[in-house]
N, C-alpha and C positions, 0 to 999 in steps of 0.2 A: 738205348733208351729205356728208361724203368718206368714202367706205369703204376701211380699210386692210387688212384681211384679209377674205377671204371663202372659204366653202367652197360649192362648188356644191350648189344645192338643186333638189329635183323636186316635182312635183306628187304628190298622195296623196288617197285617197278617205276619211280619217279626219281627224277634227277635232283640231287643233293647240292646244297651249299655247305662247305666246310669253313668254320672260323678258325683261324691260327692264332693264338695270342700269348706271347711269352710275358711271364710275371714273376715276381719274386715269392720264394717260399711262404713267407708269413702271410700272404693273401689266399692261400690255398682254402682253408676251411672257410673263408667268407665267400669265395667264389662258390663253393660247393653247396653252401647254404642259399646263396642268390638262385643258382640254377634250379635247386630243388624247389626253390618258391615259385619260380617261373613255369613250373612242371615242364623243364627242359630235361630229358633221360638219356639222350645220346651224345656221350661226352666222354672223354677221358683226359686225365693228367698224365703228361709224360716227361721223366726226368733222366738225363744222361749222368750215370755214376760219377763220371769225371768233372762235372759241373756242379759246384757246391750251392750256387745262390738263386738259380733260376731253373724254371721248368717251363713247359708249354702246354696250354690248354687247347683241346681240339673239341669243337662242338659241330654235329651234324644237323643240318636243319633242312626238312622239306622245301624246295624252291618254290613249290606252288602254294605254300602255306604262309611265307615270309616275305611281305614287302619291303621295299628299300628303306621306307621309315621304320617298320619293327627291327631291322638288321641296325639301324642306325641308333634306336632305343636302347637294344642289348648292348652294343658297344659303350654308349654313355653310363649305362649302369655298372659295367665292369670299371671303367674309369673312376665312378666315383667311389667304388670299394677301395680304392688305393690312396684316396686323399687322407682319410684319418691315419694312415701308417707314414705320411710324408712321402709318398712314392709316386712316381708317374708310370704309365704303360706305355711301352714302345707301340707304335702303329701296328694294328692286326692285319691279317690277311684274309680275305675272301676267295674262296676257291670253289669254281662249279665242278663237280664230279658226278662220273658215272656210279651205276650201282656197284657196292663190293660187298664181299663178306665180312659183313660188321663183327660177327662173332669172333674172327679170326683176325682183324686187322690190327687190332691193339697188342696182339702177342708177338707179331714179327720180331720187334726189337729188343725185347725184354730178355737181359743177361744176367747171369749168375751173379750175385751181389755179396760180397765178404762184409760182414759187420762185426765191429768188436774184435776179440783175440780169438775167438774160435767159432763163430757162427757163420754159415752161408746160406742166403736166401736162394733158393733154386726154383726157378720155374718147373713146374710139375713135368713138362713135356721135354726136358733137357736132361742130357746125360752129365754127371758130375766131372768138372774138368779135371784133369789129374793133378795139377798145382793145388786144389783145394781138398784133395782127398782126406786129408787130416783133420779137416774142419767136421765140426757137426752139422748135418745137412737137414734143412727144413724145405721140405718140397711144398710148394704153396701155388695154388690156383685161386687168386682172389674173386673170381666171377664178378659179381656186383658190389662186394663190400669193401670197405675202407682198409687197407693195410697190406702194402707188399715191403715194407722196411724202409723206404726211400726217404721217407719225410722226416726231418730232423727230430721231432717228437718222439717217433717211433723208435729212431736209431738210438736215441738217448736211453729209451726204456730198455732196448736189447742190451745196449752197453753196460747198463746199470747191473742186469741180471748176470751177464757174461762175468763182471769184475767180482760179484759177490754172489756166486751160484746158490740157489735155493734148495740146497740138498734136504731131501727128506720133509720139504715144507708143503703144506696145503694152501694153495693159491685162490685167490679171488680175481677174476678178470673183468671188470666193469666196462661195457662198451667194447666187446671182443673183436667187433669188426671181422676180419678174415681169419681170427684166432691165431695171428703170428705171436703175440707175446704169451698166450697160453703153450704154444707148442715149443717156443724158445724156452720157458720155464721147464716144461717137462723134459727137453733134450739136456737141459744143465741139471737135472737130477730131482725136480719137484716130485713129490710123492702122488699128487693129483691136483687136478683144476676145476673150479667151477667157473664157468663161463656165462655171462648174459650179456644181452643186446636187446635193445627195443626193435631192431630192424630184422624182420623175418628173412630177408636176403642174406644179412650176416650170420644168423643161425644155420642157414644152409650151408654157407661158404666155410663155416668153422668146422662143421661136421664132414664136409668133404676133405678139407684139408688134414682133419684128424685121421681119417681115412688112409689119406695118401702117405701120411707119416708111420701107419701103422700103430695108432695109439687105440686101445680098445676104450669102450665107452665108460668103462668104470675109472678110468685115468682122466680123461677129458669129458667133463659133464658140462652139457650145454642147454641153456633155458631161454626161452623168449621173454624179456621183461627186465627189470632192473633190480635194483638191491632188495626190494621185497621178496621177488622170485628166488633170488640167491638164499635170503633167511629162511624160506620155506622148505628149501632143498638141502642145505648145507648140513654137514655132518655135526655130531656132539660135540667134537673138538673143533674149536672155533678157527678161524682162518689167521694162518702166520703171516701171509703177506697179500696187501691188496694191491692190484695194477690198475690205474685208472687213468687211460690216455684219452683224455675228453677235454673239451673247451672249458675254460674256467667257471663261466656261469652254470654249467652243469655239475662241475666239482662241487661247486658251493651248495648246490641244491642237494647232493648226495652226501655232503660232508657230516653233517649232523648225525647221521646214521651209521658211520663208519665203527663206532664204538660197540655197535649191537651185533658186529660179525668178527670183529678183531681179538685175537687171542692175547693172553697177558704178554706185553712186550712184543707184540706183532708190530709191523712195519707196514707202511702206505708208501707207494710209489706214484707221486702225480707228474703227470705230464701233460702236452697239449698246452702248456702256459706261455705266454709271451713274456720277454724278460721284464717288460714293464708292469707285468700282473704280479711279480714275484712278492712285492710288499703288500699288496691288496690280499694275497691267499695267506701269508704270514699272519696278519693281522685278524685274518677271519679264523683260523686253527689255533692259534695260541689261546685265546678266552676259552676254547673248547677242551684244553687241556693237552694239546699236542705239543711235542716237541720237534723242532726242525733239526734234523741230523746232517743234512748235506743238500747242497744245490748244485747243480750241473747246468751248464748252457752250451747251445750249439746255435750258430747263427742268432736269430731272434727269438729261439725257442728257450724253455727252460724246464728243467726237472727238479722236484723236490721230493726228499725222503723223509718222512715223518714217524715217530714212534708215540706210544701212549702207555706209560708205566702204570697202568691202573687195571686191577683184576676184573 
């Protein structure tokens, strides 16, 4: 099983409840938003690479802090997230468990994951399997940040980079998470990357993963913030390729500023979109002077490649 998002967990002296809930991939970002809003921090998403459509949510809750009514309310909140997608959730499981080493429990079943033609996402604590020695290895320890490569939107980005390697290009990675897309770009020949995220945990994870892959700071530059921070730290030569694997509303908030950082004939790869949001994003970017070059889909998710032929 492969973890996509994890919030670092810790030992405690109290009994715990563990909620186990299977769900479809398209609900992942909504669930992450809900748990963050509810201030629930001990959870993980796990995905079997052989299973293309579902994954499992695990939530750990202190037994003495969660009444039966609170548990029922949480379950109903999860169920309500599925309705806009026309989905229903299978019945969840509640399991009472003893103390465990939270910081290690989610790592037990994470396996090497081949993506695209040439990339292997490798848990940092594992050796490279012999059958994958010819692939470009990205060692990863996501820690508390989003991004191990299992989510369809992330895989779409990695495959797009793999199909058209950004050799010699300067990359901007907006919402870098664990740094997986920046690392992939560098492995595929990018000259350097400028990675930003508004989450300090993501910044720490990206720096750690950069070190795990032996990239010096001058190649993978990481900043806390958003596109404004990137503008303040980018080189005189503008960005050749923007990677933006974020939810559609955030993409729309950033989109009007893309032309401030993109080089002439530079490209933008947008992911994190649901298939039904493609038309909405096209209608948003076309009046801003962007041309849609390509659209790819995987399950319910979509990727859009754009260019703006303006100096």
